[in-house]
C-alpha positions as CSV (number, residue, x, y, z in Angstrom):
1,X,-120.1,-48.2,152.3
2,X,-116.9,-49.0,150.5
3,X,-113.6,-50.6,151.6
4,X,-111.5,-47.6,150.4
5,X,-108.5,-47.4,152.7
6,X,-109.5,-50.4,154.8
7,X,-106.9,-53.1,155.7
8,X,-108.0,-56.6,154.7
9,X,-106.0,-59.6,155.9
10,X,-106.5,-62.8,153.9
11,X,-105.6,-66.2,155.4
12,X,-105.2,-69.0,152.8
13,X,-105.1,-72.6,153.7
14,X,-104.2,-75.6,151.6
15,X,-107.2,-76.3,149.4
16,X,-107.6,-76.2,145.6
17,X,-109.8,-73.1,145.9
18,X,-106.7,-71.1,146.8
19,X,-106.3,-70.6,143.0
20,X,-109.2,-68.1,143.2
21,X,-107.5,-65.8,145.8
22,X,-105.3,-63.8,143.4
23,X,-108.5,-62.6,141.7
24,X,-110.0,-61.8,145.1
25,X,-106.9,-59.7,146.0
26,X,-107.2,-57.9,142.6
27,X,-110.8,-57.1,143.2
28,X,-110.3,-55.8,146.8
29,X,-107.4,-53.6,145.7
30,X,-109.6,-52.2,142.9
31,X,-112.2,-51.3,145.5
32,X,-109.6,-49.3,147.3
33,X,-108.5,-51.7,150.1
34,X,-105.0,-52.6,151.2
35,X,-104.4,-56.3,151.4
36,X,-101.9,-58.5,153.2
37,X,-101.7,-62.3,153.1
38,X,-100.9,-65.1,155.5
39,X,-100.9,-68.7,154.5
40,X,-100.3,-72.3,155.7
41,X,-97.4,-74.0,154.0
42,X,-99.8,-76.3,152.2
43,X,-101.5,-73.3,150.6
44,X,-98.4,-72.6,148.6
45,X,-98.9,-75.9,146.8
46,X,-101.8,-74.3,145.0
47,X,-100.8,-70.6,144.6
48,X,-97.3,-69.2,144.7
49,X,-95.9,-66.8,147.2
50,X,-94.5,-64.7,144.4
51,X,-98.0,-64.3,142.9
52,X,-99.5,-63.3,146.3
53,X,-96.7,-60.8,147.1
54,X,-96.9,-59.2,143.6
55,X,-100.6,-58.7,143.7
56,X,-100.8,-57.5,147.3
57,X,-97.7,-55.5,147.2
58,X,-96.6,-56.8,150.6
59,X,-94.6,-59.7,152.0
60,X,-96.5,-62.9,152.6
61,X,-96.5,-64.3,156.1
62,X,-96.0,-68.1,155.7
63,X,-93.6,-69.0,158.5
64,X,-93.7,-68.1,162.1
65,X,-90.0,-68.1,162.5
66,X,-88.9,-66.8,159.1
67,X,-86.0,-64.4,159.3
68,X,-87.5,-62.2,156.6
69,X,-90.6,-61.4,158.7
70,X,-91.1,-57.6,159.0
71,X,-91.8,-58.0,162.8
72,X,-90.7,-60.7,165.2
73,X,-94.3,-61.4,166.0
74,X,-96.2,-61.1,162.7
75,X,-99.2,-62.9,164.2
76,X,-99.6,-60.0,166.5
77,X,-98.7,-57.1,164.2
78,X,-100.9,-58.2,161.3
79,X,-104.1,-58.3,163.5
80,X,-103.2,-54.9,164.8
81,X,-102.9,-53.6,161.2
82,X,-106.1,-55.4,159.9
83,X,-109.6,-54.0,159.9
84,X,-110.9,-57.5,159.0
85,X,-109.6,-61.0,158.4
86,X,-110.9,-63.4,155.8
87,X,-109.9,-67.0,155.9
88,X,-110.4,-68.4,152.4
89,X,-110.3,-71.2,151.5
90,X,-110.8,-72.6,155.0
91,X,-110.1,-76.3,154.8
92,X,-111.7,-78.8,157.3
93,X,-108.3,-79.0,159.0
94,X,-108.0,-75.3,159.5
95,X,-111.7,-74.9,160.5
96,X,-111.2,-77.5,163.2
97,X,-107.9,-76.0,164.5
98,X,-109.4,-72.5,164.6
99,X,-112.5,-73.7,166.4
100,X,-110.3,-75.5,169.0
101,X,-107.9,-72.6,169.5
102,X,-104.9,-74.6,168.1
103,X,-102.3,-72.2,166.8
104,X,-99.4,-74.0,165.3
105,X,-98.6,-72.1,162.0
106,X,-98.7,-68.6,160.6
107,X,-102.4,-68.7,159.6
108,X,-103.8,-70.2,162.8
109,X,-101.7,-68.1,165.2
110,X,-102.8,-65.0,163.3
111,X,-106.5,-66.2,163.5
112,X,-106.2,-66.7,167.2
113,X,-104.8,-63.2,167.7
114,X,-107.5,-61.7,165.5
115,X,-110.3,-63.6,167.3
116,X,-110.2,-61.4,170.3
117,X,-110.3,-58.1,168.5
118,X,-111.3,-58.0,164.8
119,X,-114.2,-59.2,162.6
120,X,-113.4,-62.4,160.8
121,X,-115.0,-64.1,157.8
122,X,-114.5,-67.8,157.2
123,X,-115.1,-69.3,153.8
124,X,-115.1,-73.1,154.1
125,X,-114.0,-75.1,151.0
126,X,-113.8,-78.9,151.1
127,X,-115.3,-82.1,149.8
128,X,-119.0,-82.6,150.6
129,X,-118.3,-85.6,152.7
130,X,-115.9,-83.6,154.8
131,X,-118.4,-80.7,155.1
132,X,-121.0,-83.2,156.3
133,X,-118.7,-84.8,158.9
134,X,-120.0,-84.4,162.5
135,X,-116.6,-83.1,163.5
136,X,-116.7,-80.4,160.9
137,X,-120.3,-79.5,161.7
138,X,-119.3,-79.2,165.4
139,X,-116.3,-77.0,164.5
140,X,-118.4,-74.8,162.2
141,X,-121.0,-74.3,165.0
142,X,-118.2,-73.4,167.4
143,X,-116.9,-70.8,165.1
144,X,-120.4,-69.3,164.6
145,X,-120.8,-69.0,168.3
146,X,-117.9,-66.5,168.4
147,X,-119.5,-63.0,168.3
148,X,-117.1,-61.5,165.7
149,X,-116.9,-64.6,163.4
150,X,-119.1,-65.0,160.3
151,X,-119.0,-68.4,158.5
152,X,-120.0,-68.1,154.9
153,X,-122.1,-70.9,153.5
154,X,-120.3,-73.0,150.9
155,X,-122.0,-73.3,147.5
156,X,-123.2,-76.5,145.8
157,X,-121.6,-77.5,142.5
158,X,-118.8,-79.4,140.9
159,X,-116.1,-80.3,143.4
160,X,-112.4,-81.0,142.8
161,X,-112.9,-84.7,143.2
162,X,-115.3,-84.7,140.3
163,X,-118.6,-85.2,142.1
164,X,-121.3,-82.5,142.6
165,X,-122.1,-81.5,146.1
166,X,-121.9,-78.8,148.8
167,X,-118.5,-77.5,149.7
168,X,-117.4,-75.0,147.0
169,X,-115.9,-71.8,148.2
170,X,-117.8,-68.7,147.1
171,X,-116.5,-67.0,144.0
172,X,-114.2,-63.9,144.3
173,X,-117.0,-61.4,143.6
174,X,-119.1,-63.0,146.3
175,X,-116.2,-62.9,148.7
176,X,-115.6,-59.2,147.8
177,X,-119.3,-58.4,148.5
178,X,-119.1,-60.3,151.8
179,X,-116.1,-58.2,152.9
180,X,-117.8,-55.0,151.9
181,X,-121.0,-56.0,153.8
182,X,-119.0,-57.0,156.9
183,X,-117.3,-53.6,157.0
184,X,-120.6,-51.7,156.6
185,X,-122.3,-50.4,159.8
186,X,-125.7,-52.1,160.3
187,X,-127.7,-48.9,160.5
188,X,-130.8,-50.5,158.9
189,X,-130.7,-53.7,160.9
190,X,-134.2,-54.8,161.7
191,X,-135.7,-52.6,159.0
192,X,-137.7,-53.8,155.9
193,X,-137.0,-51.8,152.8
194,X,-139.1,-51.8,149.6
195,X,-137.2,-50.7,146.5
196,X,-138.4,-50.4,142.9
197,X,-135.8,-50.4,140.1
198,X,-135.4,-50.6,136.3
199,X,-137.8,-49.7,133.6
200,X,-141.3,-50.9,132.9
201,X,-142.4,-52.4,129.6
202,X,-145.8,-51.8,128.0
203,X,-146.6,-54.1,125.2
204,X,-148.1,-53.0,121.8
205,X,-148.3,-56.4,120.4
206,X,-146.5,-59.8,120.9
207,X,-143.2,-58.3,119.6
208,X,-143.2,-54.5,120.3
209,X,-143.4,-52.4,123.4
210,X,-143.1,-48.9,124.9
211,X,-140.3,-48.5,127.5
212,X,-137.4,-46.1,128.4
213,X,-133.6,-46.1,128.8
214,X,-133.4,-47.1,132.4
215,X,-130.8,-49.8,133.1
216,X,-131.7,-50.3,136.8
217,X,-128.1,-49.5,138.0
218,X,-129.1,-46.8,140.5
219,X,-131.9,-48.9,142.0
220,X,-129.8,-52.0,142.3
221,X,-127.0,-50.0,143.9
222,X,-129.5,-48.8,146.5
223,X,-130.7,-52.3,147.1
224,X,-127.1,-53.6,147.6
225,X,-126.3,-50.8,150.1
226,X,-129.5,-51.4,152.1
227,X,-128.6,-55.1,152.3
228,X,-125.1,-54.2,153.4
229,X,-126.6,-52.0,156.2
230,X,-128.5,-55.0,157.5
231,X,-132.0,-54.4,156.0
232,X,-134.4,-56.9,154.7
233,X,-135.0,-55.8,151.1
234,X,-138.0,-56.4,148.8
235,X,-136.8,-55.4,145.3
236,X,-139.5,-55.0,142.7
237,X,-137.5,-54.9,139.4
238,X,-138.5,-54.2,135.9
239,X,-136.6,-56.0,133.0
240,X,-132.9,-55.2,133.3
241,X,-129.5,-57.0,133.3
242,X,-128.6,-56.0,136.9
243,X,-128.1,-58.6,139.6
244,X,-127.2,-58.7,143.3
245,X,-124.5,-61.1,144.6
246,X,-125.0,-62.8,148.0
247,X,-127.5,-61.7,150.6
248,X,-129.9,-64.4,149.5
249,X,-131.4,-64.7,153.0
250,X,-132.3,-61.0,153.2
251,X,-133.4,-60.3,149.6
252,X,-136.8,-60.9,148.0
253,X,-136.6,-60.2,144.3
254,X,-139.9,-59.8,142.5
255,X,-139.6,-59.3,138.7
256,X,-142.3,-57.5,136.8
257,X,-142.9,-56.2,133.3
258,X,-145.6,-53.5,133.3
259,X,-146.4,-50.5,135.4
260,X,-149.5,-52.2,136.7
261,X,-147.6,-55.2,137.8
262,X,-145.1,-53.0,139.5
263,X,-147.8,-51.0,141.3
264,X,-149.5,-54.2,142.5
265,X,-146.3,-55.6,143.9
266,X,-145.2,-52.3,145.5
267,X,-148.6,-51.7,147.2
268,X,-148.6,-55.3,148.5
269,X,-145.0,-55.0,149.9
270,X,-145.5,-51.5,151.3
271,X,-147.8,-52.7,154.0
272,X,-144.9,-54.3,155.9
273,X,-142.2,-51.8,154.9
274,X,-140.4,-49.3,157.1
275,X,-138.9,-47.5,154.1
276,X,-139.8,-47.4,150.4
277,X,-137.5,-46.0,147.8
278,X,-139.2,-45.7,144.4
279,X,-136.3,-45.6,141.9
280,X,-137.9,-47.3,138.9
281,X,-138.6,-45.5,135.7
282,X,-142.2,-46.3,135.4
283,X,-144.2,-45.6,132.2
284,X,-146.8,-43.0,132.8
285,X,-149.0,-44.4,129.9
286,X,-149.7,-47.7,128.2
287,X,-151.4,-48.6,124.9
288,X,-155.2,-48.8,125.4
289,X,-155.3,-52.1,123.6
290,X,-152.6,-54.8,123.0
291,X,-152.9,-56.4,119.6
292,X,-153.1,-60.2,119.8
293,X,-150.9,-60.5,116.6
294,X,-148.0,-58.5,115.2
295,X,-149.3,-55.2,113.9
296,X,-148.6,-55.1,110.1
297,X,-147.7,-52.1,108.1
298,X,-150.6,-50.8,106.1
299,X,-150.0,-50.3,102.4
300,X,-152.5,-47.6,102.0
301,X,-151.2,-45.2,104.7
302,X,-148.0,-43.8,106.1
303,X,-149.4,-43.0,109.5
304,X,-150.6,-45.0,112.6
305,X,-152.5,-43.6,115.5
306,X,-151.7,-45.1,118.9
307,X,-154.1,-44.4,121.7
308,X,-152.6,-44.4,125.2
309,X,-154.2,-44.5,128.7
310,X,-152.8,-43.5,132.0
311,X,-151.0,-46.1,134.2
312,X,-151.5,-46.2,138.0
313,X,-149.3,-43.8,139.9
314,X,-147.4,-46.0,142.3
315,X,-145.8,-43.1,144.3
316,X,-149.2,-41.4,144.8
317,X,-150.9,-44.6,145.8
318,X,-148.2,-45.3,148.4
319,X,-148.2,-41.7,149.6
320,X,-152.0,-41.9,150.3
321,X,-151.5,-45.1,152.3
322,X,-148.4,-44.1,154.2
323,X,-148.5,-44.5,158.0
324,X,-146.7,-42.0,160.3
325,X,-143.9,-44.5,161.0
326,X,-143.2,-45.1,157.3
327,X,-140.7,-43.2,155.1
328,X,-141.4,-42.8,151.4
329,X,-138.7,-41.6,148.9
330,X,-139.4,-40.9,145.3
331,X,-137.2,-40.1,142.3
332,X,-137.7,-37.4,139.7
333,X,-135.9,-37.1,136.3
334,X,-136.5,-33.7,134.9
335,X,-135.3,-31.8,131.7
336,X,-136.7,-28.4,132.6
337,X,-137.6,-26.4,135.7
338,X,-136.0,-29.3,137.6
339,X,-136.2,-28.2,141.2
340,X,-139.6,-26.7,140.8
341,X,-141.0,-29.8,139.2
342,X,-139.4,-32.1,141.8
343,X,-140.7,-30.2,144.8
344,X,-144.2,-30.1,143.3
345,X,-144.0,-33.9,142.8
346,X,-142.9,-34.4,146.4
347,X,-145.8,-32.4,147.7
348,X,-148.4,-33.8,145.4
349,X,-147.5,-37.5,146.1
350,X,-147.0,-37.0,149.8
351,X,-143.3,-38.1,149.7
352,X,-140.9,-37.6,152.6
353,X,-138.0,-37.1,150.2
354,X,-137.4,-36.8,146.5
355,X,-134.2,-37.4,144.7
356,X,-133.7,-35.3,141.6
357,X,-131.8,-36.7,138.7
358,X,-130.5,-34.5,135.9
359,X,-129.8,-35.3,132.3
360,X,-127.9,-32.0,131.9
361,X,-124.5,-33.3,133.2
362,X,-122.3,-35.7,131.4
363,X,-122.0,-38.9,133.3
364,X,-125.4,-38.7,135.0
365,X,-128.7,-40.3,134.2
366,X,-129.5,-43.4,132.3
367,X,-127.0,-46.2,131.5
368,X,-124.0,-44.6,133.3
369,X,-122.0,-46.0,136.2
370,X,-122.0,-42.5,137.8
371,X,-124.7,-40.1,138.8
372,X,-125.3,-36.7,140.3
373,X,-128.4,-36.0,142.3
374,X,-130.0,-33.5,144.6
375,X,-132.0,-34.8,147.6
376,X,-134.9,-32.7,148.9
377,X,-136.7,-33.4,152.2
378,X,-140.3,-32.3,153.0
379,X,-138.9,-30.1,155.8
380,X,-137.2,-27.9,153.2
381,X,-133.6,-29.2,153.6
382,X,-131.6,-29.9,150.4
383,X,-128.4,-31.9,149.8
384,X,-126.4,-31.8,146.6
385,X,-124.4,-34.9,145.8
386,X,-121.6,-34.3,143.3
387,X,-120.9,-36.6,140.4
388,X,-119.8,-40.0,141.8
389,X,-120.2,-43.7,141.3
390,X,-123.8,-44.9,141.7
391,X,-122.6,-47.0,144.6
392,X,-121.3,-43.8,146.4
393,X,-124.5,-41.9,145.5
394,X,-126.6,-44.8,147.0
395,X,-124.6,-44.3,150.3
396,X,-125.2,-40.6,150.2
397,X,-129.0,-41.0,149.6
398,X,-129.3,-43.5,152.5
399,X,-127.2,-41.2,154.8
400,X,-129.6,-38.4,154.1
401,X,-132.8,-40.3,154.9
402,X,-133.8,-40.3,158.5
403,X,-135.5,-43.5,159.5
């Protein structure tokens, strides 16, 4: 799910973390959203109205009675326009007023109007002593009791007063992810998904190894989309630079190096999984022996023989253990007889679906931000997904899987 074409209303209150909001607006617009802003008057002590208006491309609603308001009742028209409201930063004062239903400025009147009809995210930001205040805790619990309000947990770290504690507003990329997740239908709620991603590494000696060009981008995109759809995700990841922002309570990340480690982790997690998507590029073979010291070049020969042995086949192992209520999805990267080889792999490994990658098209395959795949189901159906971002392809893959 993306926020392309979605209307996001941001409410800014008077906290130092307001300086992060221009970057948040930039990120949301880059994702394809339309953004409008309402603020308290104190918020404009930390970020200027000109900045907010320039970045959002729309007037900023700061004064209930301002003559320049587009409508006489902006606090009604903005919630009608919005698909979602995000209050960030939400100071202790604004949190308390919103919880109590007090509507005495542009932000709180807009919040009250949104509360009855639209999803709302609240990102508290305050000193740790204020966060721990019984009054604040009561207000937070009240907000959480409203069906359409989600209160984001503040982070721990350096606060504006110079001390370290809990009360920091999440960073703009975390808020962007929270908005995307909130806008995504929870079609996998209550499901547990096993995902494998990235390459595996098979050591030759303490400094050399056999691997492949996988960067993990496709697997991590699938993991993010599963989390956004409400699934509990077990991600078994080979070595890569990818990461997932947020969703800490729903994500179990298990890092591995070798194909055997990945197989062990996947087999263990599969027992409790409803869906498994095997996206990792797993080495089919490994060196028979791993040298305890760095292998030195031999002066008397210009050749070296490397004996390889077969690694365990994770997909085949899971296919043989699969219960009728489990769904198993594999990936195939082929360079010849692509469809024929993919279908043979699906049948041989008892997969329910197989996703065929191709290296024949520019922009698809390893290391790119885009991909083009074909999805085959064991019932004979086929879906071609044109070249698109890996985030979009992840959505298309999950939409095609019946679980």
